[in-house]
N, C-alpha and C positions, 0 to 999 in steps of 0.2 A: 802290205798286211799291217793291220792296226795292232800296236802293242797292247798287251793285256794290262788292265788296271787292277788295283787292289779289289775293287768292287766286283770285277769279273771273277777273280779267284774266290772271293767269299760266296758268290752266287753258285759256283760249282760245288762248293762244300755243302751248301744248304740242300742242293739236289741230292747229294749222296746221303745226307742225314735223313732227309724226307723219305727217300727210297727205303732206307733201313727201318724207319719208324713204320712205314706202311707194310713192309715185309713182316716185321715183328707182329703187327696187328693181325695179319693173315695167319701166321704160324702159331701165335699164342693169343687168341682173342679173349681169353678169360683174364689175362693180366690187366691190371689197372695202370694208370699213367705212371705212378711211382715205380711199380715193378718193371714196366717197360723201360723207363729211364735208367734204372739200375742195370738191367740186362744189356742195354745198348752201351752203357758206360764200361761194362766188363769186356765188351767187344772193341773198345777203344773210341767210341763215338760219344762226345760230350754233349748231352742235351738234358735240360731240366724236365721235371714232370709237367710243368706248365707248357714247355715247348712241345712235348709229346701231345698234350691235349689240344694245343693250337693246330697242329698238323691234322690230328684226328678230326677236329671240328671242320676244318677246311674240306675234308673229304667225306664228311657225314658219318664218321666212325667213332663218335665220342662215347658211346656206351657199349657194354658187352653185347647187348641185344643187337645193336646196329652192326657191330663187327660180325657177329654170327649170321645175321641176315645177309650181309654182303658175301660171306663165304658160301652160304647156302645158295644164293642166286648164281654166283659164279660157277658153282659145281653142278647146277641144274637139279639139285635135290639134296637131301640131308645125308647122303651116303658118306661124305667126307667128315661129318661131324661125329664126335663121340656121343655116347648115350647121355652123359651129363650135359653136354652142349645142346643136344636136341631137347632135353628137358627145359633148359633156359628158354628156348624158342617157344615152348608151349606156354 
């Protein structure tokens, strides 16, 4: 078995942070990148607002509208969205 390198350990950490950023985008699509970074910092994950935006861009979620569209598509309709969120989609 190959020993783990420092790069391997960093890679696993990035996956955990990326998963948390994407989960936050699904749960709080109205938050901007700074608010998302602050919320993630409160949960113990250190990421900058620019880091949040980088991950969102890689997944096509860089705007509130795109995050809401992704939630809407995943849910198969606007049933999961609040009235204010549905208004943003209009």
